[in-house]
N, C-alpha and C positions, 0 to 999 in steps of 0.2 A: 589499576594502573593501565595507561594506554598501551595498546599493543599494535605492532606493525608486522604484517606477515611478509616473510621472504618469498613464500610460495603463494600462488593465486588461489582464491576461493572459487570453487566450481559453483556456478549458479544455474540450476536447472529451471528454466523458465520459458515464457512465451510472451508475446506482445499483447498483454491484457492489463487492466488496471491493477490487479494483484501482482501480476508478473513484473510490472515496472518498479514496484516499491523497492526491491532489493538492490538492483543496479543503482538507483538513486542514492540509497543509503551508503552503498560502497563507494560511490563517487564522493559523497559528502565526507566520508571518513578517510578517504584517500587510501583505501586498501586495494591491493591488486586482486583482480578477479577474471574469470573466464566464463563466458556465456556458453552453456550447454543447451541448445534449443530442444524444447519438448513441444512438438507440433500437435496441439490439442485438436486441430481440425482433422488430423490423421489418427487420432486416438493413441498417440504415443505415450500419453500419461498412464496408460494401462499396461505398458511393457513391464515385465518382471524386474528389470534393472532399476526402473524408476520406482516401482512399488517398494523396493528394498529400502529406499531412502525417504519415500513419501507414502506411508501406508494408506492414506486417504485418496491416493491417485489425483492429487491436486497440485498445481504449480502455485508458488515457487517452492523449491527446496534447495538447500545448500550442502556442500561438503567442504568443511574447513580442515585442511591438512594440518593446521597448527591450532588445534582446539585446546581445551583445558589440559594443563600438564604437558603441553606440546604434542598431544596425541590427536588424531583425526576425530572429528565429530560431525554428525549429520543433524540438520535441523529442518523441520518442515513446518508449515503454516506461517504466513507472512508476518503476523504480529509477533510470534515467537522469534522469528529470525531478526526482526528489527530490534527487539529487546536484547537478544543475544549480542548482536553487533554493537549496540549501545553500551552494554556492560563491558564488552571486550575492549572497546576503544576509549571509553569514557566520553563519548561524543553524543550529543542530541538526546541523551537519556539521563537526566540529572541524578546525582547521588543523594542530594537532599531529599528526605522522605516526603515532605509536604509537596515539593515541586514534582517529585516522581509520581505521587498519587494523582496529581492533576493530569500528567501525561498519560498514565495508565487508564484513567477514566475515559479520556477521549480516544485513546487507541482502541479500547474495548468497544466504545460506542461505534467506532468505524467498522471494526471487524465483525461485530454482532448485528449491526443495524444498517448503517449508511451504505456499506458495500453490498451486502446481500439484498437489501431492498432495491437498490438501484440496479443490481444485476437482474432481478426479476422484472424491473421496468424495461430494461434493454430487451430481455427475452420476449416478453409478451407484446411489446410495441413494434419490435423490429424483426426478430428471428423466428417467432412461433409460426408454424405452418398454417395455423388457423387463428384468426383474430377472435379473441374472447373479450367482449366489451367489459364484463365484470372485472376480469383480471387486470385489464389495462387501466380502468378507472381506479381500482383498489391500489395498485402499486404506484401509479402516477400521483395519487393523492398522498401516499406515504412518502414518496420522494420529496414532494413539496413541503410536507411537514418536517422532514429531516433537514432540508435546507433552511427552513425557518429556525430550527434549533441552532444550526451553525451560524446563521445570521445574527441571532441574539448573542451567542457566545463571543462573536468577533466584535461586538460593539465596544469601542474604546481599546481594542487590542490589535496588535499587528499579526500575532500568531495565536494558534488555538490555546496553547498553554503558556502564553505570554512570550516565552523564548522559542525560537524555531526548534522543533523537536521531531521525533519519530511520529508523533500524532499528526503533524502537518504532512509528512511524507505519506503516511497511510491514507490520508483523506484526499490529497490533491490529485492522485491518479484517477480517482473516481469523479471528482468535481470537474476536472478538465473536460469531461464528456457530458456536461450539463445539457448540451444541445440534443442529446439522445434521450433525455429524461423528462421531457415535457416541462422543464423549468426555465423561466425567463430570468436569466442572470441579471438583467438590468433592473429587476425589482428587488435585488439583493445587493445593495451597494457595499456592505461590509464584506460579503463573500467575494464580490467582484474584485475589490481592492486586494484582498488576501490572495486570491487566485493569481492575479497579475504579479503580485510581489513574489510568490513562491515560484511560479513558472519562469521568472526572470533570473533565478539563481543558476549560475553556470553548471553546477554539479547536477541540478535537477534536469537541465537540458541535456547534459551528457548521458545521464541515466536513461532518460526517455528514448534517446537515440541509439542506445546500446543493443537493443533487441531488433 
């Protein structure tokens, strides 16, 4: 059953691809929320208060004052948060098992591969204090391979799992930074159309601007 919070959900996050996912989902679900900034450039993710709700010291994490049974709940890991909010609201996470399996497959593809590999590409090509050619070549090649997987998946589809879902939300926040990943988006017409389509959604735009 869809749920509507009377009290806002606290979103502990920062302006990163993983950090944008939750505000986008909350905007799409029309749930009230409050951004609690966690400045990872200042190592605020290691503060004891944040560790209490995110044991892995990673953003994002949420505190929902109106969780199961009306009691507060904390949730960490972006994929788990998206699934939780999808179940809570009945939005963007289908109840039909066959459709849900497709969403879960591509959500886990993103959190286990697309995000981490692109994150390594960002690190070694932009942020690493020493340029390591092997690492740059390795992760850039993997980024291109993963974009190829997405390109094939989107052939004949508007969205990753046919209907707009948490799989699209999880993926778009990384794909929008393709210019940092050594990927020529012009060579990926299906991805380019999908990216334009998702980024045009008003709720996506509001979520990206929230942090």
